[in-house]
C-alpha positions as a Markdown table, in Angstrom:
| # | Residue | x | y | z |
|---|---|---|---|---|
| 1 | Met | 0.6 | 11.9 | 0.7 |
| 2 | Lys | 2.5 | 8.9 | -0.8 |
| 3 | Glu | 0.2 | 8.9 | -3.8 |
| 4 | Ile | 1.2 | 12.5 | -4.6 |
| 5 | Leu | 4.9 | 11.7 | -4.4 |
| 6 | Glu | 4.4 | 8.5 | -6.5 |
| 7 | Thr | 2.5 | 10.5 | -9.2 |
| 8 | Ile | 5.3 | 13.1 | -9.4 |
| 9 | Ile | 8.1 | 10.4 | -9.6 |
| 10 | Leu | 6.3 | 8.2 | -12.1 |
| 11 | Asn | 5.9 | 11.1 | -14.5 |
| 12 | Leu | 9.6 | 11.8 | -14.4 |
| 13 | Val | 11.2 | 8.4 | -14.9 |
| 14 | Asp | 11.4 | 6.1 | -17.9 |
| 15 | Asp | 11.6 | 2.8 | -16.0 |
| 16 | Lys | 8.4 | 2.9 | -14.0 |
| 17 | Asn | 8.8 | -0.7 | -12.7 |
| 18 | Ala | 12.0 | 0.2 | -10.9 |
| 19 | Val | 10.3 | 2.9 | -8.7 |
| 20 | Asp | 9.9 | 1.9 | -5.1 |
| 21 | Ile | 8.7 | 4.3 | -2.4 |
| 22 | Lys | 8.9 | 3.2 | 1.3 |
| 23 | Glu | 7.1 | 5.3 | 3.9 |
| 24 | Thr | 8.2 | 5.4 | 7.5 |
| 25 | Asp | 5.7 | 7.2 | 9.7 |
| 26 | Asn | 6.7 | 8.4 | 13.2 |
| 27 | Asn | 4.4 | 10.5 | 15.4 |
| 28 | Lys | 5.3 | 13.9 | 13.9 |
| 29 | Ser | 7.4 | 13.1 | 10.9 |
| 30 | Ile | 7.2 | 11.0 | 7.8 |
| 31 | Thr | 10.2 | 9.8 | 5.8 |
| 32 | Phe | 9.9 | 8.7 | 2.2 |
| 33 | Glu | 12.7 | 6.6 | 0.6 |
| 34 | Val | 12.4 | 6.8 | -3.1 |
| 35 | Lys | 14.3 | 4.2 | -5.1 |
| 36 | Val | 14.6 | 4.7 | -8.9 |
| 37 | Ala | 16.7 | 3.0 | -11.6 |
| 38 | Glu | 20.3 | 4.3 | -11.9 |
| 39 | Lys | 19.6 | 5.8 | -15.4 |
| 40 | Asp | 16.6 | 7.8 | -14.0 |
| 41 | Met | 18.4 | 9.2 | -11.0 |
| 42 | Gly | 19.5 | 12.3 | -12.9 |
| 43 | Lys | 15.9 | 13.0 | -14.1 |
| 44 | Val | 14.6 | 12.9 | -10.5 |
| 45 | Ile | 17.4 | 15.0 | -9.0 |
| 46 | Gly | 17.6 | 17.5 | -11.9 |
| 47 | Arg | 20.4 | 20.0 | -12.5 |
| 48 | Gln | 22.2 | 21.0 | -9.3 |
| 49 | Gly | 19.4 | 19.3 | -7.3 |
| 50 | Lys | 16.8 | 21.8 | -8.3 |
| 51 | Leu | 14.1 | 19.2 | -9.1 |
| 52 | Ala | 14.7 | 17.2 | -6.0 |
| 53 | Lys | 14.4 | 20.4 | -3.9 |
| 54 | Ser | 11.2 | 21.3 | -5.7 |
| 55 | Ile | 9.8 | 17.8 | -4.9 |
| 56 | Arg | 10.7 | 18.2 | -1.3 |
| 57 | Thr | 9.1 | 21.6 | -1.2 |
| 58 | Val | 5.8 | 20.3 | -2.6 |
| 59 | Met | 5.8 | 17.4 | -0.1 |
| 60 | Lys | 6.5 | 19.8 | 2.8 |
| 61 | Ser | 3.5 | 21.9 | 1.9 |
| 62 | Val | 1.3 | 18.9 | 1.7 |
| 63 | Ala | 2.6 | 17.6 | 5.1 |
| 64 | Gly | 2.0 | 21.0 | 6.6 |
| 65 | Lys | -1.7 | 20.5 | 6.2 |
| 66 | Glu | -1.4 | 17.4 | 8.3 |
| 67 | Arg | 0.9 | 19.1 | 10.8 |
| 68 | Lys | 3.7 | 16.7 | 10.1 |
| 69 | Lys | 7.3 | 17.1 | 9.0 |
| 70 | Val | 8.4 | 15.2 | 5.9 |
| 71 | Asn | 11.7 | 14.1 | 4.6 |
| 72 | Val | 12.3 | 12.7 | 1.1 |
| 73 | Glu | 15.4 | 10.7 | 0.4 |
| 74 | Phe | 16.5 | 9.6 | -3.1 |
| 75 | Ile | 18.2 | 6.2 | -3.2 |
| 76 | Glu | 19.8 | 4.6 | -6.3 |
| 77 | Glu | 18.8 | 1.0 | -7.0 |
């Protein structure tokens, strides 16, 4: 699941070296903390947060197959 998120994020940003994704796995939920460079934050979030919402939707559908809940947080570096 982390690989899918990583692929999406890396295709959006310019500074690929600044991308860091931490995964916290509980019994029924997974939290991803996505850190990107400050200049790339707007590209990941999108206008009015639409792109971030779309990323979360994709990740929720992937997690649904594994019967887990997922939360994606975007953190500025």
